[in-house]
C-alpha positions in Angstrom: -41.5 38.7 286.5 -40.3 38.9 282.9 -36.9 40.7 282.9 -36.4 42.8 279.8 -32.9 44.0 278.9 -32.9 47.0 276.5 -29.4 48.3 277.2 -27.3 46.5 274.7 -25.3 49.6 273.8 -24.0 49.5 277.3 -23.0 45.8 277.1 -24.4 42.5 275.7 -24.7 39.0 277.2 -21.8 36.7 276.3 -22.9 34.3 273.6 -22.8 30.7 274.8 -20.5 29.8 271.9 -18.2 32.6 272.9 -18.0 31.3 276.5 -17.2 27.8 275.2 -14.4 29.2 273.0 -12.9 31.0 276.0 -13.0 28.2 278.6 -10.0 26.2 277.4 -7.7 29.2 277.9 -8.9 29.7 281.4 -7.9 26.1 282.3 -5.8 23.5 280.5 -4.6 25.9 277.7 -2.9 28.3 280.1 0.3 28.9 278.2 1.9 32.3 277.6 1.6 33.1 273.9 5.2 34.5 273.9 6.7 31.1 275.1 8.4 28.9 272.5 7.2 25.6 273.9 4.0 23.8 273.0 1.9 25.4 275.7 2.8 28.9 274.4 2.4 27.9 270.8 -1.2 26.7 271.3 -2.0 30.0 273.0 -0.4 31.9 270.2 -2.4 29.9 267.6 -5.6 30.9 269.4 -4.6 34.6 269.2 -3.7 34.4 265.6 -7.0 32.6 264.8 -8.9 35.4 266.6 -6.9 38.0 264.7 -8.0 36.5 261.4 -11.6 36.6 262.6 -11.5 40.3 263.6 -9.8 41.2 260.3 -12.5 39.4 258.4 -15.2 41.3 260.2 -13.8 44.7 259.1 -12.2 43.8 255.8 -8.6 44.1 257.0 -5.5 42.1 256.9 -4.8 40.0 260.0 -1.4 41.8 260.4 -3.3 45.1 260.7 -5.1 44.1 263.9 -3.8 44.9 267.4 -5.5 43.5 270.4 -6.3 45.9 273.3 -8.2 45.7 276.6 -11.2 47.3 275.0 -12.6 50.3 273.1 -11.2 52.9 275.4 -7.6 51.7 275.0 -8.1 51.3 271.3 -9.3 54.9 271.0 -6.6 56.2 273.2 -3.9 54.3 271.3 -5.2 55.8 268.0 -5.3 59.3 269.3 -2.2 59.5 271.4 -0.3 57.1 269.0 -0.8 59.2 265.9 -0.3 62.6 267.6 2.6 61.4 269.7 4.4 60.1 266.7 3.8 63.4 264.8 5.1 65.3 267.8 8.2 63.2 268.0 8.9 63.8 264.3 8.3 67.5 264.7 10.7 67.7 267.6 11.5 71.2 268.8 11.1 72.9 265.4 9.1 76.1 265.4 5.7 76.3 263.9 2.0 76.1 264.6 0.9 73.4 267.1 -0.3 70.1 265.7 -4.0 70.0 265.1 -6.6 67.3 265.2 -10.3 67.2 264.3 -13.1 65.4 266.1 -16.8 65.9 266.9 -18.8 67.2 269.8 -20.7 64.0 270.1 -17.9 61.5 270.5 -17.6 59.0 273.3 -15.6 60.3 276.4 -12.8 57.9 275.4 -12.1 60.3 272.5 -13.2 63.6 274.0 -11.1 63.2 277.2 -8.1 62.0 275.2 -8.4 65.1 273.0 -8.7 67.4 276.1 -5.5 65.8 277.5 -3.7 66.6 274.3 -4.9 70.2 274.5 -3.2 70.4 277.9 0.0 69.5 276.0 -0.4 72.2 273.5 -2.1 70.3 270.7 -5.0 72.2 269.0 -8.4 70.4 268.7 -11.4 71.3 266.7 -14.7 69.9 267.9 -17.1 69.9 264.9 -20.7 70.2 265.9 -23.5 67.9 264.8 -26.9 68.9 263.5 -30.2 68.3 265.2 -30.4 65.1 263.2 -27.2 63.9 265.0 -25.2 63.9 261.8 -21.9 65.7 261.3 -21.6 67.9 258.2 -19.0 66.8 255.7 -18.4 70.5 254.8 -17.8 71.3 258.5 -15.1 68.6 258.6 -13.5 69.9 255.4 -13.6 73.5 256.7 -11.8 72.6 259.9 -8.7 71.2 258.1 -5.5 73.2 258.6 -2.0 72.7 257.2 -1.0 71.3 260.6 -3.9 68.8 260.9 -2.5 65.3 261.5 -5.6 63.3 262.5 -9.4 63.3 262.0 -11.4 61.1 264.4 -15.1 60.7 263.8 -17.2 57.9 265.3 -19.0 55.5 263.0 -22.2 55.2 265.1 -23.1 57.3 268.1 -23.5 55.4 271.3 -26.5 57.3 272.6 -28.7 58.1 269.5 -27.3 55.5 267.1 -26.8 57.9 264.2 -24.3 56.8 261.5 -21.8 59.4 260.4 -20.7 59.9 256.7 -17.5 58.0 257.4 -16.8 57.0 253.8 -17.1 60.6 252.6 -14.9 61.9 255.4 -12.4 59.2 254.6 -12.2 60.5 251.0 -11.6 64.1 252.3 -8.9 62.9 254.7 -7.2 61.0 252.0 -7.2 63.9 249.7 -5.7 66.1 252.4 -3.1 63.4 253.4 -4.5 63.3 257.0 -4.8 60.1 259.0 -8.4 59.1 259.7 -9.7 57.1 262.7 -13.2 56.0 263.5 -14.6 54.7 266.8 -16.7 51.7 265.6 -17.5 50.4 269.0 -21.2 50.8 268.4 -21.3 49.8 264.8 -19.1 46.7 264.7 -21.4 43.6 264.5 -24.4 45.7 263.7 -23.7 47.1 260.2 -21.2 46.0 257.5 -17.7 47.5 257.8 -15.0 47.5 255.2 -12.0 49.6 256.3 -10.8 50.0 252.7 -14.1 51.2 251.3 -14.5 53.6 254.2 -11.0 55.0 253.7 -9.8 54.3 257.2 -6.3 54.3 258.7 -7.5 53.3 262.2 -10.6 51.7 263.6 -11.5 50.8 267.2 -13.9 48.0 268.4 -14.9 46.3 271.6 -15.9 42.7 272.1 -18.6 43.2 274.8 -20.8 45.3 272.5 -21.6 42.2 270.3 -21.7 39.1 272.4 -18.0 38.9 273.4 -16.4 39.4 276.8 -15.5 42.6 278.6 -11.8 43.4 278.6 -11.1 42.6 275.0 -10.9 45.0 272.0 -9.0 45.7 268.9 -7.5 48.5 266.9 -7.1 48.3 263.1 -3.9 50.1 262.0 -3.6 50.3 258.3 -0.3 48.9 256.9 2.2 51.6 256.7 0.7 53.8 259.4 3.2 54.6 262.2 2.0 55.3 265.7 3.7 55.5 269.1 2.8 52.9 271.7 1.0 53.7 274.9 2.7 50.8 276.8 6.3 50.0 277.1 7.6 46.5 277.7 8.0 43.4 275.5 7.5 43.0 271.8 3.9 41.7 272.1 1.5 42.5 269.2 4.5 43.0 266.9 5.8 45.7 269.2 2.6 47.8 269.1 1.1 46.9 272.4 3.3 45.6 275.3 2.0 43.1 277.8 1.0 39.4 277.9 -2.2 39.1 275.9 -5.5 38.1 277.5 -5.8 34.9 275.6 -9.2 33.8 276.8 -10.8 37.2 276.1 -9.1 37.4 272.7 -10.4 34.0 271.8 -13.9 35.1 272.8 -13.6 38.3 270.7 -12.6 36.2 267.7 -15.6 33.8 268.2 -17.9 36.8 268.6 -16.7 38.2 265.3 -17.3 34.9 263.6 -20.9 34.7 264.9 -22.0 38.2 264.0 -20.4 38.0 260.6 -22.3 34.8 259.8 -25.8 36.4 259.9 -25.2 40.1 260.0 -27.8 41.1 257.4 -30.6 38.8 258.8 -30.0 39.8 262.4 -29.9 43.5 261.6 -33.2 43.3 259.7 -34.9 41.4 262.5 -33.6 43.8 265.2 -34.5 46.9 263.1 -38.1 45.6 262.8 -38.4 45.1 266.6 -36.9 48.6 267.2 -39.4 50.2 264.9 -42.3 48.3 266.5 -41.2 49.6 269.9 -40.6 53.1 268.7 -43.7 53.5 266.7 -45.8 52.0 269.5 -44.4 54.5 272.0 -44.9 57.5 269.6 -48.5 56.4 269.2 -49.2 55.8 272.9 -47.2 58.6 274.6 -48.4 62.2 273.8 -45.5 64.5 272.9 -42.9 61.7 272.6 -40.3 62.2 269.9 -37.2 60.5 268.5 -33.8 62.2 269.1 -31.6 62.1 266.0 -32.2 60.9 262.5 -34.7 58.1 262.3 -33.2 56.6 259.1 -29.4 57.0 259.2 -28.6 55.0 262.3 -27.7 51.5 263.5 -30.7 49.1 263.6 -30.9 48.5 267.3 -31.0 52.0 268.9 -33.8 54.4 269.7 -33.4 57.5 271.8 -36.7 59.0 272.8 -37.8 62.2 274.6 -40.8 62.0 276.9 -41.5 65.6 278.0 -42.8 65.7 281.6 -41.0 62.5 282.7 -37.6 62.9 284.2 -35.3 60.2 282.7 -33.5 59.1 285.9 -36.7 58.6 287.8 -38.2 56.9 284.8 -35.3 54.5 284.5 -35.5 53.6 288.2 -39.3 53.0 287.9 -38.8 50.8 284.8 -36.0 48.8 286.5 -38.4 48.1 289.4 -41.0 47.0 286.9 -38.5 44.6 285.2 -37.1 46.6 282.3 -33.5 47.8 282.0 -32.6 50.8 279.8 -30.5 53.9 280.2 -30.4 57.7 279.9 -27.2 57.6 277.8 -23.7 56.2 277.9 -23.0 53.6 280.6 -19.7 55.3 281.4 -21.7 58.4 282.4 -24.1 56.7 284.7 -24.7 58.8 287.8 -23.6 62.0 286.0 -25.4 65.2 287.2 -25.0 67.0 283.9 -27.3 66.1 281.0 -26.0 64.1 278.1 -23.4 66.0 276.2 -24.5 64.2 273.0 -28.1 65.4 273.3 -27.2 69.0 274.2 -24.7 69.0 271.3 -27.4 68.1 268.8 -29.6 71.0 270.0 -31.7 69.7 272.9 -32.0 71.9 276.0 -30.7 70.5 279.3 -34.4 70.0 280.3 -35.2 68.1 277.2 -32.1 66.0 277.5 -33.1 65.1 281.1 -36.4 63.7 279.8 -34.8 61.3 277.2 -34.0 57.7 277.5 -32.0 55.2 275.3 -33.5 51.9 274.3 -31.0 49.6 272.7 -32.0 46.1 271.5 -29.8 43.1 270.8 -29.8 39.7 269.2 -31.5 38.1 272.2 -34.4 40.6 272.2 -37.8 39.0 271.4 -41.1 40.4 270.1 -42.7 39.4 273.4 -40.3 41.6 275.3 -41.0 44.5 272.9 -44.7 44.2 273.4 -44.2 44.1 277.2 -41.8 47.1 277.0 -44.5 49.1 275.2 -46.9 48.6 278.1 -44.3 49.2 280.8 -42.8 52.4 279.3 -46.1 54.1 278.4 -47.4 53.3 281.9 -44.3 54.6 283.6 -44.3 57.8 281.6 -48.0 58.4 282.5 -47.2 57.8 286.2 -44.3 60.2 286.1 -46.4 62.9 284.5 -49.2 62.4 287.0 -46.9 63.1 290.0 -45.4 66.1 288.4 -48.4 67.8 286.7 -46.7 71.2 286.5 -44.5 70.1 283.7 -45.9 70.9 280.3 -46.0 68.2 277.6 -44.9 69.6 274.3 -46.9 68.7 271.2 -45.1 66.4 268.8 -43.7 68.3 265.9 
């Protein structure tokens, strides 16, 4: 049976060259990068080489890159780091509580961090997104208050792939003298990123979303931006992230950055063509199917489709049995009873959200796999509808 993997937004296979780059640091090159002897120096050199590679991918200075255990830690460091530093500076002085702005369609790594801060007295505005999955620049501007210290808006949504107007938001944040963070976990390695052009103070990314290993991520912190650390210990990562670095994973992250940067435009164009072939084929074959979110302003690999009359969880199980892997939303939310918060936030009813699936392609996806996926998905939807005939299939708009 041909096994087809269309869940690259959840994770990607480790590239063979990445694995090769990691192996020495799991065996002979075992030194602690903080040690002064040759073993430690060689490990430290590997980390600094990877730092250069990550910086090159996002247009930053190497000194502005801090390694983390992944996207969640990077997001949490940005949120708690900026707000914590501001709270410490504020001290016990009277005044309105500190305020931050984010969106209703963020990953849980951002949303749950913000909710935790609300429990500590920080005020948070969750800006809604439109039916197209795009956040309004005017809504961001209108949410700003004198006490706003941070704006955090994701670059690309993990479920529907929509790209937010990050550059324009960056300009608004800069004019208001507010720190600006973006979660670029789903955009790094898929679209060009330049932190300076986008006006960013902080950016998060994760290795396993573009051919690197799980357990490695990075946070860009613009020179001059002061944040509090989440971890207390040694002076690792220039005092910004305590703990002995995961040298092998960091080396893998660096290699993954080199690989995706080398052919970003060509790979994105090829993947986009395959996604459109899959999407257009399903829209033509499956009555009532429609795309969730904007079909143009999105990363090249992601398609989120609604199939009225076919319950998504059952559909995903049926497809897995047929040899195709996909998802109903974020991998971190697998098994959740509630419908996707992203889909309901952009205007879908809970029932509509429960009939939507995410198909996310990668660099290893082939045309043969896409053509097989077309057959498998259309057949699975038809089968689902036949066993639940009472569900009405809405006409495509």
